[in-house]
N, CA, C and O atoms as a Maestro MAE file, in Angstrom:
{
 s_m_m2io_version
 :::
 2.0.0
}

f_m_ct {
 s_m_title
 :::
 protein
 m_atom[304] {
  # First column is atom index #
  i_m_mmod_type
  r_m_x_coord
  r_m_y_coord
  r_m_z_coord
  i_m_residue_number
  s_m_chain_name
  s_m_pdb_residue_name
  s_m_pdb_atom_name
  i_m_atomic_number
  :::
  1 25 6.681 6.339 13.225 1 A "UNK " " N  " 7
  2 3 5.390 6.808 12.786 1 A "UNK " " CA " 6
  3 2 4.542 7.246 13.976 1 A "UNK " " C  " 6
  4 15 3.859 8.268 13.919 1 A "UNK " " O  " 8
  5 25 4.590 6.479 15.032 2 A "UNK " " N  " 7
  6 3 3.786 6.843 16.211 2 A "UNK " " CA " 6
  7 2 4.223 8.180 16.782 2 A "UNK " " C  " 6
  8 15 3.389 8.972 17.221 2 A "UNK " " O  " 8
  9 25 5.527 8.437 16.780 3 A "UNK " " N  " 7
  10 3 6.015 9.727 17.279 3 A "UNK " " CA " 6
  11 2 5.513 10.860 16.389 3 A "UNK " " C  " 6
  12 15 5.118 11.917 16.882 3 A "UNK " " O  " 8
  13 25 5.529 10.636 15.090 4 A "UNK " " N  " 7
  14 3 5.098 11.656 14.144 4 A "UNK " " CA " 6
  15 2 3.620 11.965 14.298 4 A "UNK " " C  " 6
  16 15 3.212 13.118 14.154 4 A "UNK " " O  " 8
  17 25 2.816 10.956 14.588 5 A "UNK " " N  " 7
  18 3 1.371 11.146 14.697 5 A "UNK " " CA " 6
  19 2 0.896 11.267 16.147 5 A "UNK " " C  " 6
  20 15 -0.300 11.143 16.413 5 A "UNK " " O  " 8
  21 25 1.797 11.503 17.068 6 A "UNK " " N  " 7
  22 3 1.429 11.548 18.484 6 A "UNK " " CA " 6
  23 2 0.450 12.668 18.817 6 A "UNK " " C  " 6
  24 15 -0.213 12.605 19.853 6 A "UNK " " O  " 8
  25 25 0.340 13.688 17.974 7 A "UNK " " N  " 7
  26 3 -0.599 14.773 18.216 7 A "UNK " " CA " 6
  27 2 -2.020 14.445 17.796 7 A "UNK " " C  " 6
  28 15 -2.926 15.251 18.006 7 A "UNK " " O  " 8
  29 25 -2.230 13.282 17.210 8 A "UNK " " N  " 7
  30 3 -3.559 12.884 16.761 8 A "UNK " " CA " 6
  31 2 -4.258 12.051 17.826 8 A "UNK " " C  " 6
  32 15 -3.622 11.265 18.528 8 A "UNK " " O  " 8
  33 25 -5.572 12.227 17.942 9 A "UNK " " N  " 7
  34 3 -6.303 11.334 18.838 9 A "UNK " " CA " 6
  35 2 -6.576 10.027 18.086 9 A "UNK " " C  " 6
  36 15 -6.223 9.910 16.913 9 A "UNK " " O  " 8
  37 25 -7.184 9.064 18.733 10 A "UNK " " N  " 7
  38 3 -7.399 7.746 18.120 10 A "UNK " " CA " 6
  39 2 -8.228 7.825 16.849 10 A "UNK " " C  " 6
  40 15 -7.910 7.165 15.860 10 A "UNK " " O  " 8
  41 25 -9.291 8.628 16.866 11 A "UNK " " N  " 7
  42 3 -10.133 8.747 15.675 11 A "UNK " " CA " 6
  43 2 -9.360 9.362 14.510 11 A "UNK " " C  " 6
  44 15 -9.479 8.905 13.374 11 A "UNK " " O  " 8
  45 25 -8.576 10.388 14.790 12 A "UNK " " N  " 7
  46 3 -7.777 11.023 13.739 12 A "UNK " " CA " 6
  47 2 -6.734 10.055 13.184 12 A "UNK " " C  " 6
  48 15 -6.517 9.995 11.973 12 A "UNK " " O  " 8
  49 25 -6.093 9.304 14.068 13 A "UNK " " N  " 7
  50 3 -5.090 8.336 13.629 13 A "UNK " " CA " 6
  51 2 -5.730 7.256 12.763 13 A "UNK " " C  " 6
  52 15 -5.148 6.837 11.763 13 A "UNK " " O  " 8
  53 25 -6.925 6.803 13.141 14 A "UNK " " N  " 7
  54 3 -7.636 5.800 12.355 14 A "UNK " " CA " 6
  55 2 -8.003 6.354 10.984 14 A "UNK " " C  " 6
  56 15 -7.872 5.660 9.976 14 A "UNK " " O  " 8
  57 25 -8.461 7.595 10.944 15 A "UNK " " N  " 7
  58 3 -8.801 8.240 9.671 15 A "UNK " " CA " 6
  59 2 -7.568 8.362 8.785 15 A "UNK " " C  " 6
  60 15 -7.620 8.055 7.594 15 A "UNK " " O  " 8
  61 25 -6.468 8.807 9.362 16 A "UNK " " N  " 7
  62 3 -5.226 8.953 8.602 16 A "UNK " " CA " 6
  63 2 -4.766 7.605 8.050 16 A "UNK " " C  " 6
  64 15 -4.359 7.518 6.891 16 A "UNK " " O  " 8
  65 25 -4.825 6.570 8.857 17 A "UNK " " N  " 7
  66 3 -4.423 5.241 8.402 17 A "UNK " " CA " 6
  67 2 -5.281 4.789 7.228 17 A "UNK " " C  " 6
  68 15 -4.766 4.226 6.262 17 A "UNK " " O  " 8
  69 25 -6.572 5.028 7.304 18 A "UNK " " N  " 7
  70 3 -7.470 4.664 6.214 18 A "UNK " " CA " 6
  71 2 -7.162 5.427 4.935 18 A "UNK " " C  " 6
  72 15 -7.174 4.855 3.846 18 A "UNK " " O  " 8
  73 25 -6.887 6.720 5.069 19 A "UNK " " N  " 7
  74 3 -6.545 7.534 3.900 19 A "UNK " " CA " 6
  75 2 -5.233 7.088 3.274 19 A "UNK " " C  " 6
  76 15 -5.120 7.013 2.050 19 A "UNK " " O  " 8
  77 25 -4.250 6.795 4.101 20 A "UNK " " N  " 7
  78 3 -2.960 6.328 3.578 20 A "UNK " " CA " 6
  79 2 -3.120 4.988 2.869 20 A "UNK " " C  " 6
  80 15 -2.506 4.759 1.827 20 A "UNK " " O  " 8
  81 25 -3.932 4.113 3.421 21 A "UNK " " N  " 7
  82 3 -4.173 2.821 2.771 21 A "UNK " " CA " 6
  83 2 -4.823 3.030 1.408 21 A "UNK " " C  " 6
  84 15 -4.470 2.350 0.444 21 A "UNK " " O  " 8
  85 25 -5.764 3.956 1.316 22 A "UNK " " N  " 7
  86 3 -6.417 4.234 0.028 22 A "UNK " " CA " 6
  87 2 -5.428 4.784 -0.986 22 A "UNK " " C  " 6
  88 15 -5.494 4.443 -2.167 22 A "UNK " " O  " 8
  89 25 -4.505 5.639 -0.531 23 A "UNK " " N  " 7
  90 3 -3.481 6.166 -1.435 23 A "UNK " " CA " 6
  91 2 -2.572 5.051 -1.938 23 A "UNK " " C  " 6
  92 15 -2.249 5.000 -3.125 23 A "UNK " " O  " 8
  93 25 -2.160 4.164 -1.048 24 A "UNK " " N  " 7
  94 3 -1.328 3.032 -1.447 24 A "UNK " " CA " 6
  95 2 -2.086 2.162 -2.442 24 A "UNK " " C  " 6
  96 15 -1.528 1.757 -3.462 24 A "UNK " " O  " 8
  97 25 -3.342 1.876 -2.158 25 A "UNK " " N  " 7
  98 3 -4.147 1.042 -3.049 25 A "UNK " " CA " 6
  99 2 -4.268 1.669 -4.443 25 A "UNK " " C  " 6
  100 15 -4.149 0.968 -5.447 25 A "UNK " " O  " 8
  101 25 -4.500 2.974 -4.509 26 A "UNK " " N  " 7
  102 3 -4.629 3.650 -5.800 26 A "UNK " " CA " 6
  103 2 -3.315 3.599 -6.573 26 A "UNK " " C  " 6
  104 15 -3.309 3.372 -7.783 26 A "UNK " " O  " 8
  105 25 -2.216 3.808 -5.880 27 A "UNK " " N  " 7
  106 3 -0.895 3.782 -6.527 27 A "UNK " " CA " 6
  107 2 -0.562 2.391 -7.050 27 A "UNK " " C  " 6
  108 15 -0.066 2.240 -8.166 27 A "UNK " " O  " 8
  109 25 -0.838 1.381 -6.240 28 A "UNK " " N  " 7
  110 3 -0.554 0.007 -6.640 28 A "UNK " " CA " 6
  111 2 -1.459 -0.408 -7.797 28 A "UNK " " C  " 6
  112 15 -0.995 -1.035 -8.750 28 A "UNK " " O  " 8
  113 25 -2.731 -0.069 -7.724 29 A "UNK " " N  " 7
  114 3 -3.654 -0.420 -8.809 29 A "UNK " " CA " 6
  115 2 -3.196 0.174 -10.133 29 A "UNK " " C  " 6
  116 15 -3.203 -0.506 -11.159 29 A "UNK " " O  " 8
  117 25 -2.800 1.437 -10.111 30 A "UNK " " N  " 7
  118 3 -2.324 2.086 -11.335 30 A "UNK " " CA " 6
  119 2 -1.065 1.411 -11.855 30 A "UNK " " C  " 6
  120 15 -0.904 1.231 -13.062 30 A "UNK " " O  " 8
  121 25 -0.183 1.043 -10.956 31 A "UNK " " N  " 7
  122 3 1.061 0.393 -11.372 31 A "UNK " " CA " 6
  123 2 0.795 -0.997 -11.951 31 A "UNK " " C  " 6
  124 15 1.403 -1.379 -12.952 31 A "UNK " " O  " 8
  125 25 -0.112 -1.753 -11.325 32 A "UNK " " N  " 7
  126 3 -0.459 -3.080 -11.839 32 A "UNK " " CA " 6
  127 2 -1.077 -2.952 -13.229 32 A "UNK " " C  " 6
  128 15 -0.739 -3.720 -14.130 32 A "UNK " " O  " 8
  129 25 -1.969 -1.997 -13.407 33 A "UNK " " N  " 7
  130 3 -2.599 -1.800 -14.714 33 A "UNK " " CA " 6
  131 2 -1.555 -1.471 -15.786 33 A "UNK " " C  " 6
  132 15 -1.630 -1.981 -16.904 33 A "UNK " " O  " 8
  133 25 -0.590 -0.623 -15.446 34 A "UNK " " N  " 7
  134 3 0.483 -0.310 -16.409 34 A "UNK " " CA " 6
  135 2 1.309 -1.549 -16.727 34 A "UNK " " C  " 6
  136 15 1.680 -1.767 -17.881 34 A "UNK " " O  " 8
  137 25 1.598 -2.355 -15.720 35 A "UNK " " N  " 7
  138 3 2.374 -3.582 -15.965 35 A "UNK " " CA " 6
  139 2 1.619 -4.541 -16.867 35 A "UNK " " C  " 6
  140 15 2.197 -5.119 -17.788 35 A "UNK " " O  " 8
  141 25 0.326 -4.712 -16.606 36 A "UNK " " N  " 7
  142 3 -0.475 -5.614 -17.417 36 A "UNK " " CA " 6
  143 2 -0.565 -5.131 -18.861 36 A "UNK " " C  " 6
  144 15 -0.707 -5.933 -19.784 36 A "UNK " " O  " 8
  145 25 -0.481 -3.827 -19.048 37 A "UNK " " N  " 7
  146 3 -0.519 -3.256 -20.390 37 A "UNK " " CA " 6
  147 2 0.869 -3.238 -21.032 37 A "UNK " " C  " 6
  148 15 1.019 -2.813 -22.177 37 A "UNK " " O  " 8
  149 25 1.893 -3.702 -20.288 38 A "UNK " " N  " 7
  150 3 3.251 -3.744 -20.810 38 A "UNK " " CA " 6
  151 2 3.936 -2.396 -20.842 38 A "UNK " " C  " 6
  152 15 4.908 -2.217 -21.576 38 A "UNK " " O  " 8
  153 25 3.455 -1.451 -20.069 39 A "UNK " " N  " 7
  154 3 3.986 -0.093 -20.100 39 A "UNK " " CA " 6
  155 2 5.083 0.190 -19.085 39 A "UNK " " C  " 6
  156 15 5.646 1.285 -19.100 39 A "UNK " " O  " 8
  157 25 5.409 -0.748 -18.205 40 A "UNK " " N  " 7
  158 3 6.368 -0.416 -17.148 40 A "UNK " " CA " 6
  159 2 7.472 -1.451 -17.025 40 A "UNK " " C  " 6
  160 15 7.869 -1.811 -15.916 40 A "UNK " " O  " 8
  161 25 7.960 -1.922 -18.134 41 A "UNK " " N  " 7
  162 3 9.010 -2.945 -18.116 41 A "UNK " " CA " 6
  163 2 10.279 -2.443 -17.441 41 A "UNK " " C  " 6
  164 15 11.072 -3.241 -16.943 41 A "UNK " " O  " 8
  165 25 10.478 -1.129 -17.421 42 A "UNK " " N  " 7
  166 3 11.685 -0.570 -16.819 42 A "UNK " " CA " 6
  167 2 11.552 -0.311 -15.324 42 A "UNK " " C  " 6
  168 15 12.506 0.158 -14.703 42 A "UNK " " O  " 8
  169 25 10.395 -0.604 -14.727 43 A "UNK " " N  " 7
  170 3 10.178 -0.366 -13.314 43 A "UNK " " CA " 6
  171 2 10.763 -1.502 -12.476 43 A "UNK " " C  " 6
  172 15 10.844 -2.639 -12.942 43 A "UNK " " O  " 8
  173 25 11.168 -1.202 -11.247 44 A "UNK " " N  " 7
  174 3 11.642 -2.265 -10.357 44 A "UNK " " CA " 6
  175 2 10.515 -3.256 -10.055 44 A "UNK " " C  " 6
  176 15 9.346 -2.976 -10.322 44 A "UNK " " O  " 8
  177 25 10.869 -4.397 -9.505 45 A "UNK " " N  " 7
  178 3 9.891 -5.464 -9.327 45 A "UNK " " CA " 6
  179 2 8.907 -5.232 -8.187 45 A "UNK " " C  " 6
  180 15 7.844 -5.853 -8.173 45 A "UNK " " O  " 8
  181 25 9.216 -4.378 -7.251 46 A "UNK " " N  " 7
  182 3 8.285 -4.155 -6.136 46 A "UNK " " CA " 6
  183 2 7.010 -3.490 -6.637 46 A "UNK " " C  " 6
  184 15 7.043 -2.656 -7.541 46 A "UNK " " O  " 8
  185 25 5.892 -3.871 -6.038 47 A "UNK " " N  " 7
  186 3 4.613 -3.271 -6.444 47 A "UNK " " CA " 6
  187 2 4.564 -1.823 -6.030 47 A "UNK " " C  " 6
  188 15 3.967 -1.002 -6.726 47 A "UNK " " O  " 8
  189 25 5.152 -1.504 -4.959 48 A "UNK " " N  " 7
  190 3 5.264 -0.181 -4.353 48 A "UNK " " CA " 6
  191 2 4.800 -0.340 -2.931 48 A "UNK " " C  " 6
  192 15 3.711 -0.850 -2.668 48 A "UNK " " O  " 8
  193 25 5.601 0.084 -2.053 49 A "UNK " " N  " 7
  194 3 5.197 -0.044 -0.665 49 A "UNK " " CA " 6
  195 2 5.561 1.219 0.071 49 A "UNK " " C  " 6
  196 15 6.178 2.129 -0.484 49 A "UNK " " O  " 8
  197 25 5.178 1.261 1.309 50 A "UNK " " N  " 7
  198 3 5.419 2.442 2.130 50 A "UNK " " CA " 6
  199 2 6.851 2.455 2.652 50 A "UNK " " C  " 6
  200 15 7.203 3.295 3.481 50 A "UNK " " O  " 8
  201 25 7.661 1.548 2.183 51 A "UNK " " N  " 7
  202 3 9.046 1.374 2.629 51 A "UNK " " CA " 6
  203 2 9.135 1.309 4.149 51 A "UNK " " C  " 6
  204 15 10.048 1.858 4.765 51 A "UNK " " O  " 8
  205 25 8.178 0.633 4.720 52 A "UNK " " N  " 7
  206 3 8.161 0.473 6.173 52 A "UNK " " CA " 6
  207 2 8.707 -0.900 6.557 52 A "UNK " " C  " 6
  208 15 9.070 -1.703 5.698 52 A "UNK " " O  " 8
  209 25 8.756 -1.142 7.813 53 A "UNK " " N  " 7
  210 3 9.093 -2.453 8.341 53 A "UNK " " CA " 6
  211 2 8.005 -3.414 7.848 53 A "UNK " " C  " 6
  212 15 6.827 -3.217 8.144 53 A "UNK " " O  " 8
  213 25 8.393 -4.449 7.100 54 A "UNK " " N  " 7
  214 3 7.401 -5.360 6.518 54 A "UNK " " CA " 6
  215 2 6.521 -6.015 7.574 54 A "UNK " " C  " 6
  216 15 5.379 -6.371 7.283 54 A "UNK " " O  " 8
  217 25 7.018 -6.178 8.773 55 A "UNK " " N  " 7
  218 3 6.182 -6.747 9.832 55 A "UNK " " CA " 6
  219 2 5.167 -5.725 10.327 55 A "UNK " " C  " 6
  220 15 4.077 -6.102 10.759 55 A "UNK " " O  " 8
  221 25 5.501 -4.449 10.272 56 A "UNK " " N  " 7
  222 3 4.614 -3.398 10.781 56 A "UNK " " CA " 6
  223 2 3.365 -3.236 9.930 56 A "UNK " " C  " 6
  224 15 2.315 -2.855 10.447 56 A "UNK " " O  " 8
  225 25 3.456 -3.517 8.642 57 A "UNK " " N  " 7
  226 3 2.295 -3.314 7.764 57 A "UNK " " CA " 6
  227 2 1.354 -4.507 7.781 57 A "UNK " " C  " 6
  228 15 0.291 -4.458 7.161 57 A "UNK " " O  " 8
  229 25 1.715 -5.560 8.466 58 A "UNK " " N  " 7
  230 3 0.843 -6.723 8.546 58 A "UNK " " CA " 6
  231 2 0.925 -7.628 7.332 58 A "UNK " " C  " 6
  232 15 0.000 -8.395 7.061 58 A "UNK " " O  " 8
  233 25 2.020 -7.546 6.603 59 A "UNK " " N  " 7
  234 3 2.159 -8.342 5.380 59 A "UNK " " CA " 6
  235 2 1.973 -9.835 5.641 59 A "UNK " " C  " 6
  236 15 1.273 -10.507 4.883 59 A "UNK " " O  " 8
  237 25 2.583 -10.362 6.695 60 A "UNK " " N  " 7
  238 3 2.481 -11.801 6.973 60 A "UNK " " CA " 6
  239 2 1.061 -12.220 7.356 60 A "UNK " " C  " 6
  240 15 0.706 -13.394 7.248 60 A "UNK " " O  " 8
  241 25 0.245 -11.252 7.808 61 A "UNK " " N  " 7
  242 3 -1.150 -11.546 8.149 61 A "UNK " " CA " 6
  243 2 -2.101 -11.190 7.006 61 A "UNK " " C  " 6
  244 15 -3.318 -11.298 7.158 61 A "UNK " " O  " 8
  245 25 -1.560 -10.771 5.871 62 A "UNK " " N  " 7
  246 3 -2.394 -10.404 4.729 62 A "UNK " " CA " 6
  247 2 -3.024 -9.030 4.834 62 A "UNK " " C  " 6
  248 15 -4.020 -8.758 4.163 62 A "UNK " " O  " 8
  249 25 -2.452 -8.138 5.681 63 A "UNK " " N  " 7
  250 3 -3.022 -6.811 5.877 63 A "UNK " " CA " 6
  251 2 -2.271 -5.706 5.139 63 A "UNK " " C  " 6
  252 15 -2.668 -4.543 5.219 63 A "UNK " " O  " 8
  253 25 -1.214 -6.034 4.435 64 A "UNK " " N  " 7
  254 3 -0.439 -5.026 3.706 64 A "UNK " " CA " 6
  255 2 -1.285 -4.510 2.541 64 A "UNK " " C  " 6
  256 15 -1.650 -5.293 1.664 64 A "UNK " " O  " 8
  257 25 -1.607 -3.205 2.509 65 A "UNK " " N  " 7
  258 3 -2.464 -2.706 1.442 65 A "UNK " " CA " 6
  259 2 -1.846 -2.857 0.046 65 A "UNK " " C  " 6
  260 15 -2.567 -3.082 -0.925 65 A "UNK " " O  " 8
  261 25 -0.533 -2.738 -0.059 66 A "UNK " " N  " 7
  262 3 0.116 -2.887 -1.364 66 A "UNK " " CA " 6
  263 2 0.029 -4.333 -1.844 66 A "UNK " " C  " 6
  264 15 -0.341 -4.587 -2.990 66 A "UNK " " O  " 8
  265 25 0.365 -5.268 -0.981 67 A "UNK " " N  " 7
  266 3 0.323 -6.683 -1.337 67 A "UNK " " CA " 6
  267 2 -1.106 -7.128 -1.647 67 A "UNK " " C  " 6
  268 15 -1.335 -7.833 -2.629 67 A "UNK " " O  " 8
  269 25 -2.070 -6.718 -0.810 68 A "UNK " " N  " 7
  270 3 -3.460 -7.112 -1.003 68 A "UNK " " CA " 6
  271 2 -4.003 -6.554 -2.323 68 A "UNK " " C  " 6
  272 15 -4.657 -7.275 -3.077 68 A "UNK " " O  " 8
  273 25 -3.738 -5.292 -2.598 69 A "UNK " " N  " 7
  274 3 -4.228 -4.681 -3.839 69 A "UNK " " CA " 6
  275 2 -3.619 -5.326 -5.070 69 A "UNK " " C  " 6
  276 15 -4.323 -5.594 -6.044 69 A "UNK " " O  " 8
  277 25 -2.316 -5.578 -5.035 70 A "UNK " " N  " 7
  278 3 -1.672 -6.226 -6.189 70 A "UNK " " CA " 6
  279 2 -2.274 -7.605 -6.422 70 A "UNK " " C  " 6
  280 15 -2.555 -7.970 -7.563 70 A "UNK " " O  " 8
  281 25 -2.473 -8.368 -5.365 71 A "UNK " " N  " 7
  282 3 -3.020 -9.719 -5.502 71 A "UNK " " CA " 6
  283 2 -4.441 -9.695 -6.030 71 A "UNK " " C  " 6
  284 15 -4.779 -10.469 -6.926 71 A "UNK " " O  " 8
  285 25 -5.278 -8.823 -5.492 72 A "UNK " " N  " 7
  286 3 -6.667 -8.785 -5.933 72 A "UNK " " CA " 6
  287 2 -6.797 -8.226 -7.349 72 A "UNK " " C  " 6
  288 15 -7.668 -8.659 -8.104 72 A "UNK " " O  " 8
  289 25 -5.955 -7.282 -7.713 73 A "UNK " " N  " 7
  290 3 -5.998 -6.720 -9.068 73 A "UNK " " CA " 6
  291 2 -5.588 -7.770 -10.080 73 A "UNK " " C  " 6
  292 15 -6.203 -7.874 -11.141 73 A "UNK " " O  " 8
  293 25 -4.568 -8.547 -9.777 74 A "UNK " " N  " 7
  294 3 -4.100 -9.570 -10.683 74 A "UNK " " CA " 6
  295 2 -5.067 -10.741 -10.789 74 A "UNK " " C  " 6
  296 15 -5.102 -11.429 -11.809 74 A "UNK " " O  " 8
  297 25 -5.860 -10.975 -9.731 75 A "UNK " " N  " 7
  298 3 -6.826 -12.081 -9.745 75 A "UNK " " CA " 6
  299 2 -8.069 -11.777 -10.559 75 A "UNK " " C  " 6
  300 15 -8.848 -12.684 -10.854 75 A "UNK " " O  " 8
  301 25 -8.269 -10.535 -10.923 76 A "UNK " " N  " 7
  302 3 -9.493 -10.162 -11.666 76 A "UNK " " CA " 6
  303 2 -9.417 -10.553 -13.101 76 A "UNK " " C  " 6
  304 15 -10.357 -10.312 -13.858 76 A "UNK " " O  " 8
  :::
 }
 m_bond[303] {
  # First column is bond index #
  i_m_from
  i_m_to
  i_m_order
  :::
  1 1 2 1
  2 2 3 1
  3 3 4 2
  4 3 5 1
  5 5 6 1
  6 6 7 1
  7 7 8 2
  8 7 9 1
  9 9 10 1
  10 10 11 1
  11 11 12 2
  12 11 13 1
  13 13 14 1
  14 14 15 1
  15 15 16 2
  16 15 17 1
  17 17 18 1
  18 18 19 1
  19 19 20 2
  20 19 21 1
  21 21 22 1
  22 22 23 1
  23 23 24 2
  24 23 25 1
  25 25 26 1
  26 26 27 1
  27 27 28 2
  28 27 29 1
  29 29 30 1
  30 30 31 1
  31 31 32 2
  32 31 33 1
  33 33 34 1
  34 34 35 1
  35 35 36 2
  36 35 37 1
  37 37 38 1
  38 38 39 1
  39 39 40 2
  40 39 41 1
  41 41 42 1
  42 42 43 1
  43 43 44 2
  44 43 45 1
  45 45 46 1
  46 46 47 1
  47 47 48 2
  48 47 49 1
  49 49 50 1
  50 50 51 1
  51 51 52 2
  52 51 53 1
  53 53 54 1
  54 54 55 1
  55 55 56 2
  56 55 57 1
  57 57 58 1
  58 58 59 1
  59 59 60 2
  60 59 61 1
  61 61 62 1
  62 62 63 1
  63 63 64 2
  64 63 65 1
  65 65 66 1
  66 66 67 1
  67 67 68 2
  68 67 69 1
  69 69 70 1
  70 70 71 1
  71 71 72 2
  72 71 73 1
  73 73 74 1
  74 74 75 1
  75 75 76 2
  76 75 77 1
  77 77 78 1
  78 78 79 1
  79 79 80 2
  80 79 81 1
  81 81 82 1
  82 82 83 1
  83 83 84 2
  84 83 85 1
  85 85 86 1
  86 86 87 1
  87 87 88 2
  88 87 89 1
  89 89 90 1
  90 90 91 1
  91 91 92 2
  92 91 93 1
  93 93 94 1
  94 94 95 1
  95 95 96 2
  96 95 97 1
  97 97 98 1
  98 98 99 1
  99 99 100 2
  100 99 101 1
  101 101 102 1
  102 102 103 1
  103 103 104 2
  104 103 105 1
  105 105 106 1
  106 106 107 1
  107 107 108 2
  108 107 109 1
  109 109 110 1
  110 110 111 1
  111 111 112 2
  112 111 113 1
  113 113 114 1
  114 114 115 1
  115 115 116 2
  116 115 117 1
  117 117 118 1
  118 118 119 1
  119 119 120 2
  120 119 121 1
  121 121 122 1
  122 122 123 1
  123 123 124 2
  124 123 125 1
  125 125 126 1
  126 126 127 1
  127 127 128 2
  128 127 129 1
  129 129 130 1
  130 130 131 1
  131 131 132 2
  132 131 133 1
  133 133 134 1
  134 134 135 1
  135 135 136 2
  136 135 137 1
  137 137 138 1
  138 138 139 1
  139 139 140 2
  140 139 141 1
  141 141 142 1
  142 142 143 1
  143 143 144 2
  144 143 145 1
  145 145 146 1
  146 146 147 1
  147 147 148 2
  148 147 149 1
  149 149 150 1
  150 150 151 1
  151 151 152 2
  152 151 153 1
  153 153 154 1
  154 154 155 1
  155 155 156 2
  156 155 157 1
  157 157 158 1
  158 158 159 1
  159 159 160 2
  160 159 161 1
  161 161 162 1
  162 162 163 1
  163 163 164 2
  164 163 165 1
  165 165 166 1
  166 166 167 1
  167 167 168 2
  168 167 169 1
  169 169 170 1
  170 170 171 1
  171 171 172 2
  172 171 173 1
  173 173 174 1
  174 174 175 1
  175 175 176 2
  176 175 177 1
  177 177 178 1
  178 178 179 1
  179 179 180 2
  180 179 181 1
  181 181 182 1
  182 182 183 1
  183 183 184 2
  184 183 185 1
  185 185 186 1
  186 186 187 1
  187 187 188 2
  188 187 189 1
  189 189 190 1
  190 190 191 1
  191 191 192 2
  192 191 193 1
  193 193 194 1
  194 194 195 1
  195 195 196 2
  196 195 197 1
  197 197 198 1
  198 198 199 1
  199 199 200 2
  200 199 201 1
  201 201 202 1
  202 202 203 1
  203 203 204 2
  204 203 205 1
  205 205 206 1
  206 206 207 1
  207 207 208 2
  208 207 209 1
  209 209 210 1
  210 210 211 1
  211 211 212 2
  212 211 213 1
  213 213 214 1
  214 214 215 1
  215 215 216 2
  216 215 217 1
  217 217 218 1
  218 218 219 1
  219 219 220 2
  220 219 221 1
  221 221 222 1
  222 222 223 1
  223 223 224 2
  224 223 225 1
  225 225 226 1
  226 226 227 1
  227 227 228 2
  228 227 229 1
  229 229 230 1
  230 230 231 1
  231 231 232 2
  232 231 233 1
  233 233 234 1
  234 234 235 1
  235 235 236 2
  236 235 237 1
  237 237 238 1
  238 238 239 1
  239 239 240 2
  240 239 241 1
  241 241 242 1
  242 242 243 1
  243 243 244 2
  244 243 245 1
  245 245 246 1
  246 246 247 1
  247 247 248 2
  248 247 249 1
  249 249 250 1
  250 250 251 1
  251 251 252 2
  252 251 253 1
  253 253 254 1
  254 254 255 1
  255 255 256 2
  256 255 257 1
  257 257 258 1
  258 258 259 1
  259 259 260 2
  260 259 261 1
  261 261 262 1
  262 262 263 1
  263 263 264 2
  264 263 265 1
  265 265 266 1
  266 266 267 1
  267 267 268 2
  268 267 269 1
  269 269 270 1
  270 270 271 1
  271 271 272 2
  272 271 273 1
  273 273 274 1
  274 274 275 1
  275 275 276 2
  276 275 277 1
  277 277 278 1
  278 278 279 1
  279 279 280 2
  280 279 281 1
  281 281 282 1
  282 282 283 1
  283 283 284 2
  284 283 285 1
  285 285 286 1
  286 286 287 1
  287 287 288 2
  288 287 289 1
  289 289 290 1
  290 290 291 1
  291 291 292 2
  292 291 293 1
  293 293 294 1
  294 294 295 1
  295 295 296 2
  296 295 297 1
  297 297 298 1
  298 298 299 1
  299 299 300 2
  300 299 301 1
  301 301 302 1
  302 302 303 1
  303 303 304 2
  :::
 }
}
């Protein structure tokens, strides 16, 4: 990912990261809502992730946008 975004300055990289997190959050929220409504029984069990290295997204520190969104959506 760093090689792919090497042409971005720090501010651009921060903006891109924020936008990607928002996209992940929107996708996960929609998927959780469908599951709660019983509409996605045929979907795999993953909430949906960026298919990245699980350590890279900060999952163990609670920073994974997919994991955080699924947890907060289900807690409501």
